[in-house]
N, C-alpha and C positions, 0 to 999 in steps of 0.2 A: 553857752559854753563854746569857747573857741576850739577850732579844730587843731590848733597848736599854740604853744606859747614859749617864750624864751625862758630858760632857767632863771635868769636875773629877775624877771617880772614875777615869775611864780614865787621865788624866795621873798620878794618884797610883800607880796599878798599873804603868804604864809605867816610872816611875822606879824602883820596887822591882825591876823586871826588867832594869834597867841601861840603859834608853833616856834620851836627853837631848835637849832642844830645841836646834836649831842656827840657826834663823832663822824669820822671820815674813813671810807674804805682803805684797805692797804694800798690799792693802786691809785687812790685819790680821785676816782671818777664819780663816786657817789657820797653823799652825806646822809646819815640817819637823823631824821627829825622827830621830835616828840611834841605832843600837844596833850595838856591835862584838861579834863573836863569832868565835872562831878566826882572828883576823886579818882578817876580812872585815867591811865595814860595810854596814849594811842601813838604808835610808831609807823613810820614809813620812810623807805629809802627815796632820796631825791637825786636824780642825776645831775651832774654838773658838766654842762656841755655848752659850746658855743652854738650848736644846732638847736632848733626848736624841739620842744617836748611834745610828742604826738598826743592827740586828744585821749586816746585809750589809756595811755600811761598816766595822763593828768588825772583822769577819773580814778585810777588805781591808787594814786597818792592821796587824793581827797578822801577816798574810802578808808584808807589806812589811818589817816589822821582824824576821821570822823567829822569832815567838813562837808556840809551840804553843797550842792551845785548852786543853789540859791544864795547862800552866804558868800561863796566864792565869786559868783558873778556880780554880787552887789559891790564888792571891793574891786572888782575889775572895771566897773563902770558900764556893765552891759545888763539890760533888762532881759530876764528870762521868763517866758510864759510857759507854764506847764500845764498841758491839757490832758485830762484823764479820758481814756477811751473806753 
């Protein structure tokens, strides 16, 4: 999982994983994204910024859209090794 990611790259990966934008905030700084899986809809706001999105915000977006770190990282081109302690 990257420590940060550009919103442009994040949006590209979210589209690959089946998420779609459904609306924009009044100020235009965020878009609401939806992802359907097994008949359920998952929603998350995604910030539209020229700055990188921090890792914690990225994890929150992934949680909101029910996307695992493993699936996200596979589309990012990074191998993630999860070790159980």
